[in-house]
N, C-alpha and C positions, 0 to 999 in steps of 0.2 A: 504494500500500500504506500502511496505517496505520503510522506510524513506531513505534508501540508494538509492533506485531508483529515488525518488524525487530529491535527490541531484545530482545524475548522469545526470538526464534529464536537470537540470539547468546548469551543467557544459558543457554538449554537446551543449546546446543552446549558451552559452557564446563563446565557441570555434567556433561554426558555424558563429556567428555574426562577429567574427574576420576575418574569411575566406571570408565572403561575403563583408566586407568592403574593401578588397584588390583585389577582383575578377575583372579580366579584365585589371589589371595593368601589366606592364612588370615584369616578375618573375626572381629571381635569381635561377638558376638551376644547379644542379650537377648530373652527370650521374653515376649510380651504375651498368650500363650495357647498351647494345645497345638501349634497349627500356625501361629501368628501371631507372627512375629519381626521384630526390627529390628536392623540392623547399624550399626556406627560410620559406614559410608559413607552410609547414609540421612541421618544427622545432618549429616555434612560437606557433602553435596550440598545439603541444605536450608539450611544456614548460608550457603553461597555464593549460592544463589538469592535468599534473603531480603535479604542485604546489597546485592545489585545492585538489586532491586526497590525497597527502601526508600530507597536513595540517589536513584533517579530519580523515584519516585512516593511521597513521604513521607505523603501524605494518603490513599492508597488502603488498603483493607483487604486482609488476607491470611489465607487459610484453607489450612492445610497438614495433611498426614497425621500429622506428629509433634507437632502441637499448638502450634506457634509462630504468631506473627502477631497481628492485631488485627481488630476488627469495624468495617467502614466500607464505603461504596460509592463508586466501583466496587470490586470484590473480585477479587483474584488468587486463583486456586485451583490449588494446587501439589502435585504428587506428585514428590518429589525422586528417588525410585527405585521405579518401578513394576515389580514382579517381584523383590521382595526375596528370597523363598525361592529363586528361580532363581539370583540373584546369590550368595547365601550358599553355594550348592552348586556354583558354577562352571558352571552351566548357561547357555548363551549366548542368553538371551532376557530383556531388560529394557530400560527406557527412562526418559526424563525427560519429564514432562508439565506444562505450564503453560498456564492459561487465564485469561481475563478475563471476568467477568460483571458485569452492572449490574442490580440488583434482579431477579435470577433469569434475566435474558436473557443468553445467551452472545454475546460480542462478538468474541473472537478466541482462537486457541489454537495451540499448537505441541507436537508430540511428536517427540522425538529418540531414535533408536536408534544409540548410539555404536559398536556393533560392526559395523554395516553402513553407517555414515555416511549414514543416511537421515533427513531432516528433513521431517516432514509438518506443514503449516501451513495455517490457514484464517482468514479474517475474514468476518464476516456480510456477505453480498451480494457477496463478492469471489471465491468459488470456493475450491477446495482445490488445493494444490501439494505435490509431493514433490521436494525439492532444486531448487525453482524452476520445475518443469514441471507444467502442469495434469494432474490425474488425475480419473478418473470411476469410479463404481461399475460392477459387472458388469451384463450383460444376461441372466443366467441366468434362465429363466422358470419353473422348477418345483423343488420340493424334491428330487425324484428326481435332478436333475442338479446339485444344490447342494453346496458345501463350506462347512460352518459351523464356528464356534468357540464355546467356552464356558469357564466356570471354576466353581469350587466355593467356597462361603463358608467363612470361618474356623471357624464353629461346626458344620461338617459332621458331627462326631462326636457332638454333643449334640442337634442339631435334626433333626427329621424333614423339615423344609423345606430339603433339602440338594442339590437339583437332580438327583439320581440318576434320578428318574422322568422328568423332561424329557429328560435325556441318553439314556435308553433309547429313548424314542420317536423322537427325531431320528436316532439311530444307525441305526435300521431304515428310515427314510424318506428318507435322503439319501445322497450319495456318500461322506460321511464327516464326522466331528466331530473337530476338533482342540482341544487344551487347552494353550495356550502358556504361560499363567501371568502374562500382563501384559495387562490389559484395554485399556489405552490403545493398545497395539500391535495387538490384535485389531480394535479399532474402526478404526484407521488402515488396516489391511489390507482391511477392508470397503470403505473409501473408495477404495482403490487397485485394487479388483477381484480381489484375491488370495483373498479370502473373499467369500462371497455373503451371509452373515448371521452374527449374533452374538447371544447372549442370556446373561444372568447375573442372579443374585439378590444382594441385600444389598450392592451396591456403594456406595461413598461418593462424594461430589462430586468429590474429586480423582482418582478412578478414571476418571470418565466425562466430565468437563467439556470438556477439549480434544478428546478423541476423538469425542464426540457432534457437536460443531460441524464437525469435519473430515468426518464422514460426511454430514451434512446438506448442506454446501456442495459435496460431490462428487456430489450428486444422490440420496442415499439417504434413508432414514427412520429416526428414532429415537423410540420411545415406551415406555410400560410394556407389560405383557402384555395390557392391555385396550384398547390403542390410544389411550391418553391419558396423563394423569399428568404429574408434575413430573420432567423429565429430570435436572435437577441434583440435587435432594434426594430423589427417589423411591428406592424400594428394589428396583425391577425395571427391567431395561434390555433392550430388544429393538431391534436395529439390522439393517438389511438394505439391499439394493439398491433397495428400494421395490417391485419386481415381486413379490417373495416375501413381502412383509410380512404380508399377510392369512393366507397359508398357515402362516407361522411362528406368528402369534398364535393361530390355530385349534388348532394342536398344543399350544401352551403352555396354552391355556384348558382343554384336555382334562385336563391335569395339575391345574389349579386346581379343576376340578369334582370330580375324583377325590379330592383331598385334603380337600374340604369335605363330601363325602358321608358320611352316618352309617355307622359300622362295625357290621356284623352280628356277633352273638355266635355 
């Protein structure tokens, strides 16, 4: 194992323990938008993670959700609290996500769920593990048998590109669609075979970096909605067990064609 992954896993656990110790308490909240908020614990978790990473890797860059860090390569990509809305409301679905990328190529990643004490980790070419045991994606062969997950963008009230059309199509073609509220966990669950696929719009690098590599190293696929694109900096994310991928993309592209068609008066 890359020693950096061992250290990142330990840091993710430490930050997760901090979040867990204050979960369920009244939260100090600031709003960055109508449904986009940040808690004091986001910042405390980020401060902890950055202090550990900068102490061990002072020359590395850091990209974080709350805007701290510096530009350099290799680049740490950090979400100190994925699932902030859940955390603020006392809903038990959130995690810590840390990844390392080098010139856009994902190298390693860890996602830690402190409430279930589940650590998902992966390094390029080394497979994916959950609490030290190898995991693989599901073998579900069709959308009709699949359980998927998704999320909705923060500008869902202002933008027509809000995922509701895709959600409606998948809800009718699958066993079900879940909306957990933490993209890094959704991706990790695809890797573990708990979900068969995931899609979402307008995610940021810290939302997908660790989870995307975790899916890939577990045998799955991650692309944009057109079967390509930049996984780290793109604005569309489709992940699956691989078997379902083309069927998922076909369904997503129906929505893209519909939204681009001229409207009749």
